[in-house]
C-alpha positions as protocol buffer text, in pm:
chain_id: "A"
residue {
  index: 1
  type: MET
  ca { x: 0 y: 0 z: 0 }
}
residue {
  index: 2
  type: LYS
  ca { x: 137 y: 339 z: -92 }
}
residue {
  index: 3
  type: PRO
  ca { x: 177 y: 596 z: 186 }
}
residue {
  index: 4
  type: PRO
  ca { x: -37 y: 906 z: 216 }
}
residue {
  index: 5
  type: VAL
  ca { x: 111 y: 1220 z: 64 }
}
residue {
  index: 6
  type: VAL
  ca { x: 110 y: 1522 z: 292 }
}
residue {
  index: 7
  type: TYR
  ca { x: 135 y: 1856 z: 112 }
}
residue {
  index: 8
  type: GLY
  ca { x: 229 y: 2169 z: 297 }
}
residue {
  index: 9
  type: ILE
  ca { x: 497 y: 2395 z: 433 }
}
residue {
  index: 10
  type: PRO
  ca { x: 741 y: 2242 z: 683 }
}
residue {
  index: 11
  type: ASN
  ca { x: 736 y: 2534 z: 928 }
}
residue {
  index: 12
  type: CYS
  ca { x: 352 y: 2542 z: 947 }
}
residue {
  index: 13
  type: ASP
  ca { x: 244 y: 2443 z: 1299 }
}
residue {
  index: 14
  type: THR
  ca { x: -55 y: 2244 z: 1171 }
}
residue {
  index: 15
  type: VAL
  ca { x: 160 y: 2054 z: 923 }
}
residue {
  index: 16
  type: LYS
  ca { x: 411 y: 1978 z: 1200 }
}
residue {
  index: 17
  type: LYS
  ca { x: 131 y: 1846 z: 1424 }
}
residue {
  index: 18
  type: ALA
  ca { x: -15 y: 1637 z: 1143 }
}
residue {
  index: 19
  type: ARG
  ca { x: 318 y: 1481 z: 1050 }
}
residue {
  index: 20
  type: ALA
  ca { x: 400 y: 1409 z: 1415 }
}
residue {
  index: 21
  type: TRP
  ca { x: 56 y: 1255 z: 1465 }
}
residue {
  index: 22
  type: LEU
  ca { x: 101 y: 1026 z: 1163 }
}
residue {
  index: 23
  type: ALA
  ca { x: 446 y: 923 z: 1289 }
}
residue {
  index: 24
  type: ALA
  ca { x: 301 y: 847 z: 1635 }
}
residue {
  index: 25
  type: GLN
  ca { x: 45 y: 621 z: 1466 }
}
residue {
  index: 26
  type: GLY
  ca { x: 326 y: 440 z: 1286 }
}
residue {
  index: 27
  type: VAL
  ca { x: 216 y: 572 z: 947 }
}
residue {
  index: 28
  type: ALA
  ca { x: 492 y: 655 z: 705 }
}
residue {
  index: 29
  type: CYS
  ca { x: 403 y: 938 z: 471 }
}
residue {
  index: 30
  type: ARG
  ca { x: 559 y: 1122 z: 184 }
}
residue {
  index: 31
  type: PHE
  ca { x: 592 y: 1497 z: 236 }
}
residue {
  index: 32
  type: HIS
  ca { x: 564 y: 1745 z: -50 }
}
residue {
  index: 33
  type: ASP
  ca { x: 702 y: 2088 z: 39 }
}
residue {
  index: 34
  type: PHE
  ca { x: 519 y: 2370 z: -142 }
}
residue {
  index: 35
  type: LYS
  ca { x: 814 y: 2604 z: -90 }
}
residue {
  index: 36
  type: LYS
  ca { x: 1075 y: 2372 z: -245 }
}
residue {
  index: 37
  type: ASP
  ca { x: 868 y: 2168 z: -488 }
}
residue {
  index: 38
  type: GLY
  ca { x: 585 y: 2404 z: -583 }
}
residue {
  index: 39
  type: VAL
  ca { x: 221 y: 2311 z: -626 }
}
residue {
  index: 40
  type: PRO
  ca { x: 162 y: 2040 z: -887 }
}
residue {
  index: 41
  type: ALA
  ca { x: -105 y: 2164 z: -1129 }
}
residue {
  index: 42
  type: ASP
  ca { x: -266 y: 1820 z: -1161 }
}
residue {
  index: 43
  type: ALA
  ca { x: -284 y: 1785 z: -783 }
}
residue {
  index: 44
  type: LEU
  ca { x: -431 y: 2134 z: -745 }
}
residue {
  index: 45
  type: ALA
  ca { x: -705 y: 2045 z: -994 }
}
residue {
  index: 46
  type: ARG
  ca { x: -784 y: 1725 z: -795 }
}
residue {
  index: 47
  type: TRP
  ca { x: -799 y: 1920 z: -469 }
}
residue {
  index: 48
  type: LEU
  ca { x: -1033 y: 2181 z: -612 }
}
residue {
  index: 49
  type: ARG
  ca { x: -1266 y: 1908 z: -743 }
}
residue {
  index: 50
  type: ALA
  ca { x: -1257 y: 1712 z: -418 }
}
residue {
  index: 51
  type: ALA
  ca { x: -1262 y: 1986 z: -155 }
}
residue {
  index: 52
  type: GLY
  ca { x: -1374 y: 2300 z: -335 }
}
residue {
  index: 53
  type: ARG
  ca { x: -1214 y: 2642 z: -335 }
}
residue {
  index: 54
  type: ASP
  ca { x: -1398 y: 2755 z: -22 }
}
residue {
  index: 55
  type: THR
  ca { x: -1222 y: 2481 z: 177 }
}
residue {
  index: 56
  type: LEU
  ca { x: -887 y: 2500 z: 0 }
}
residue {
  index: 57
  type: VAL
  ca { x: -834 y: 2878 z: 15 }
}
residue {
  index: 58
  type: ASN
  ca { x: -721 y: 2985 z: 361 }
}
residue {
  index: 59
  type: ARG
  ca { x: -889 y: 3321 z: 405 }
}
residue {
  index: 60
  type: LYS
  ca { x: -778 y: 3350 z: 769 }
}
residue {
  index: 61
  type: GLY
  ca { x: -402 y: 3349 z: 721 }
}
residue {
  index: 62
  type: THR
  ca { x: -156 y: 3632 z: 700 }
}
residue {
  index: 63
  type: THR
  ca { x: -80 y: 3567 z: 334 }
}
residue {
  index: 64
  type: TRP
  ca { x: -447 y: 3613 z: 240 }
}
residue {
  index: 65
  type: ARG
  ca { x: -467 y: 3933 z: 442 }
}
residue {
  index: 66
  type: GLY
  ca { x: -155 y: 4060 z: 266 }
}
residue {
  index: 67
  type: LEU
  ca { x: -302 y: 4016 z: -82 }
}
residue {
  index: 68
  type: SER
  ca { x: -438 y: 4311 z: -273 }
}
residue {
  index: 69
  type: GLU
  ca { x: -813 y: 4353 z: -296 }
}
residue {
  index: 70
  type: ALA
  ca { x: -792 y: 4267 z: -667 }
}
residue {
  index: 71
  type: GLU
  ca { x: -607 y: 3940 z: -593 }
}
residue {
  index: 72
  type: ARG
  ca { x: -867 y: 3839 z: -335 }
}
residue {
  index: 73
  type: ALA
  ca { x: -1155 y: 3942 z: -561 }
}
residue {
  index: 74
  type: ALA
  ca { x: -1021 y: 3721 z: -843 }
}
residue {
  index: 75
  type: VAL
  ca { x: -1108 y: 3407 z: -645 }
}
residue {
  index: 76
  type: VAL
  ca { x: -1464 y: 3385 z: -779 }
}
residue {
  index: 77
  type: ASP
  ca { x: -1431 y: 3050 z: -953 }
}
residue {
  index: 78
  type: ASP
  ca { x: -1200 y: 2747 z: -960 }
}
residue {
  index: 79
  type: ALA
  ca { x: -984 y: 2895 z: -1236 }
}
residue {
  index: 80
  type: GLY
  ca { x: -923 y: 3212 z: -1032 }
}
residue {
  index: 81
  type: ALA
  ca { x: -853 y: 3006 z: -722 }
}
residue {
  index: 82
  type: ALA
  ca { x: -611 y: 2781 z: -910 }
}
residue {
  index: 83
  type: ARG
  ca { x: -415 y: 3082 z: -1042 }
}
residue {
  index: 84
  type: LEU
  ca { x: -385 y: 3232 z: -695 }
}
residue {
  index: 85
  type: LEU
  ca { x: -299 y: 2905 z: -519 }
}
residue {
  index: 86
  type: ALA
  ca { x: -32 y: 2817 z: -776 }
}
residue {
  index: 87
  type: ALA
  ca { x: 124 y: 3164 z: -743 }
}
residue {
  index: 88
  type: GLN
  ca { x: 82 y: 3190 z: -364 }
}
residue {
  index: 89
  type: PRO
  ca { x: 102 y: 2839 z: -211 }
}
residue {
  index: 90
  type: SER
  ca { x: 92 y: 2987 z: 140 }
}
residue {
  index: 91
  type: VAL
  ca { x: -277 y: 3062 z: 79 }
}
residue {
  index: 92
  type: ILE
  ca { x: -356 y: 2689 z: 60 }
}
residue {
  index: 93
  type: LYS
  ca { x: -511 y: 2559 z: 381 }
}
residue {
  index: 94
  type: ARG
  ca { x: -279 y: 2298 z: 521 }
}
residue {
  index: 95
  type: PRO
  ca { x: -211 y: 2018 z: 523 }
}
residue {
  index: 96
  type: VAL
  ca { x: -364 y: 1873 z: 210 }
}
residue {
  index: 97
  type: VAL
  ca { x: -345 y: 1494 z: 227 }
}
residue {
  index: 98
  type: GLU
  ca { x: -393 y: 1249 z: -56 }
}
residue {
  index: 99
  type: TRP
  ca { x: -479 y: 918 z: 110 }
}
residue {
  index: 100
  type: PRO
  ca { x: -397 y: 577 z: -41 }
}
residue {
  index: 101
  type: ASP
  ca { x: -766 y: 517 z: -122 }
}
residue {
  index: 102
  type: GLY
  ca { x: -775 y: 835 z: -333 }
}
residue {
  index: 103
  type: ALA
  ca { x: -954 y: 1051 z: -75 }
}
residue {
  index: 104
  type: ILE
  ca { x: -833 y: 1407 z: -24 }
}
residue {
  index: 105
  type: THR
  ca { x: -857 y: 1595 z: 304 }
}
residue {
  index: 106
  type: VAL
  ca { x: -769 y: 1953 z: 390 }
}
residue {
  index: 107
  type: GLY
  ca { x: -663 y: 2047 z: 742 }
}
residue {
  index: 108
  type: PHE
  ca { x: -575 y: 1826 z: 1036 }
}
residue {
  index: 109
  type: ASP
  ca { x: -855 y: 1633 z: 1205 }
}
residue {
  index: 110
  type: PRO
  ca { x: -722 y: 1351 z: 1428 }
}
residue {
  index: 111
  type: ALA
  ca { x: -1064 y: 1185 z: 1465 }
}
residue {
  index: 112
  type: ASP
  ca { x: -1120 y: 1175 z: 1089 }
}
residue {
  index: 113
  type: TRP
  ca { x: -767 y: 1058 z: 1027 }
}
residue {
  index: 114
  type: SER
  ca { x: -799 y: 780 z: 1288 }
}
residue {
  index: 115
  type: ALA
  ca { x: -1108 y: 653 z: 1109 }
}
residue {
  index: 116
  type: ARG
  ca { x: -921 y: 657 z: 777 }
}
residue {
  index: 117
  type: LEU
  ca { x: -643 y: 444 z: 921 }
}
residue {
  index: 118
  type: ARG
  ca { x: -871 y: 163 z: 1038 }
}
């Protein structure tokens, strides 16, 4: 069975907690660093289909607040969201996880993740 792929930024507190939690459960994962490796366009399209832009775009973070009004206003559809998220990966809510069964989750939810590991 292939390991889950955790996408995020290594210094993000939520990503750190999620990776530590997986390790504590004995689950090996592959980590994809947005800062070093960018955001794969095919993965971004999958995430938008699975989770939707309202879930994927982190409108509470400092990067979002630092965007211009025009940049924020451009996120009216998936194409606008994809352009912003590809250009500004820090706006993606983290972590995004692609599970071995093909499911995609956004954010860290230990109860949900425990159920997925059963």
